[in-house]
C-alpha positions in Angstrom: 271.7 56.9 -43.1 268.2 57.2 -42.0 267.7 59.8 -38.4 264.4 60.1 -36.3 264.2 63.7 -35.8 262.8 63.7 -31.5 263.9 65.3 -28.0 265.8 68.8 -29.3 265.8 68.9 -32.6 262.3 68.3 -32.6 261.7 71.3 -29.6 264.2 73.5 -32.1 261.7 72.6 -35.5 258.5 72.8 -33.6 259.7 76.8 -32.0 261.1 77.7 -35.6 264.8 77.9 -34.5 265.4 75.8 -37.8 263.5 73.6 -40.3 263.3 70.4 -40.4 266.0 69.5 -43.0 268.8 71.6 -41.6 267.6 69.3 -38.1 267.9 66.3 -39.2 271.3 67.5 -41.5 272.8 67.9 -38.2 271.4 65.5 -36.1 273.2 63.2 -39.2 276.1 65.4 -39.3 276.6 64.6 -35.5 275.5 60.1 -35.7 278.5 60.5 -38.4 281.3 62.5 -36.1 280.2 60.0 -33.2 279.6 63.8 -30.9 276.4 65.2 -29.6 273.7 67.2 -30.9 274.2 70.0 -29.2 277.6 70.1 -30.0 276.9 69.9 -34.0 274.7 73.1 -33.4 277.4 75.1 -32.1 280.2 73.9 -34.7 278.2 74.2 -37.1 276.9 77.5 -36.3 273.5 76.4 -37.4 272.6 78.8 -33.7 273.8 80.5 -31.4 274.5 79.5 -28.0 272.1 82.1 -25.8 268.7 80.0 -28.3 270.0 76.6 -28.1 270.3 76.7 -24.2 266.5 78.0 -23.9 265.3 76.3 -25.7 267.3 72.8 -24.2 266.3 73.7 -21.0 262.9 74.0 -21.8 262.9 70.8 -23.1 264.6 68.6 -20.7 262.5 71.1 -17.7 266.3 71.6 -16.4 267.3 75.4 -14.8 269.5 77.7 -17.3 272.7 78.8 -16.0 274.9 82.0 -17.0 278.4 80.3 -15.8 279.6 83.9 -16.5 277.8 85.0 -13.3 279.4 82.5 -11.1 282.4 82.0 -9.0 284.1 79.5 -11.1 287.2 79.8 -8.0 284.7 77.4 -5.7 283.6 74.5 -7.9 285.2 71.1 -6.9 286.8 69.9 -10.1 288.2 67.0 -8.2 284.7 65.6 -7.7 284.3 64.8 -11.1 287.1 63.2 -14.1 288.5 65.5 -15.7 288.1 62.8 -18.9 283.6 62.8 -17.8 284.3 66.5 -17.5 285.4 66.6 -21.2 283.2 63.8 -22.9 279.9 64.9 -21.0 280.8 69.0 -20.7 280.0 68.7 -17.1 281.4 71.5 -14.6 280.7 70.2 -10.7 278.8 73.4 -8.8 278.9 71.9 -6.1 277.9 69.9 -3.8 275.9 69.3 -0.8 274.7 65.7 1.7 274.8 63.7 -0.9 274.3 65.4 -3.4 276.5 66.8 -6.2 274.6 69.4 -8.8 276.5 70.3 -12.3 276.1 72.6 -14.9 275.9 70.6 -18.8 275.8 71.5 -22.1 273.1 68.7 -23.4 271.5 66.9 -20.4 270.8 64.3 -23.0 274.7 63.4 -23.3 274.2 62.6 -19.5 271.3 60.7 -20.0 272.2 58.7 -22.1 275.5 57.7 -20.2 275.1 55.6 -17.5 278.5 55.2 -16.9 278.3 58.9 -15.2 276.5 57.8 -12.8 278.7 54.8 -11.4 282.0 57.0 -11.7 279.9 59.7 -10.2 278.6 57.9 -7.3 276.2 60.5 -5.4 273.0 61.9 -6.8 273.4 64.6 -8.8 271.3 67.7 -10.3 271.7 68.9 -13.6 271.6 72.8 -14.5 272.3 73.6 -18.0 274.0 76.5 -18.8 275.8 77.6 -22.5 278.5 74.9 -24.3 280.6 78.0 -24.5 280.7 79.0 -20.7 281.7 75.5 -19.7 285.1 74.6 -19.7 
């Protein structure tokens, strides 16, 4: 299987966080396991969550949010189906007017999925959080 290195993988290599061989191997493993690249990086312990989160925030141009400092007792979980929360590693933070603010561990996963925008049925704004901070 030939995997093209782009997006976050390319960013991690250009930031010297991993080398090209490691990035390609992680991409291939993620594809074979049918799981997101970020999930593969975390589970293989190739990089720490903080390094991945900082590079991802920079690559996608989204703010980085530490959910450990956020009161999770007040999140509107009922606005997003539990299956979508688990599948896409998203967490609704709050809703203002018709905009839903989400914490995501991998913005690329949400961007690639058009299904979520139909199910959410409202505009969304994302902020990034380390994967281990999401439920």
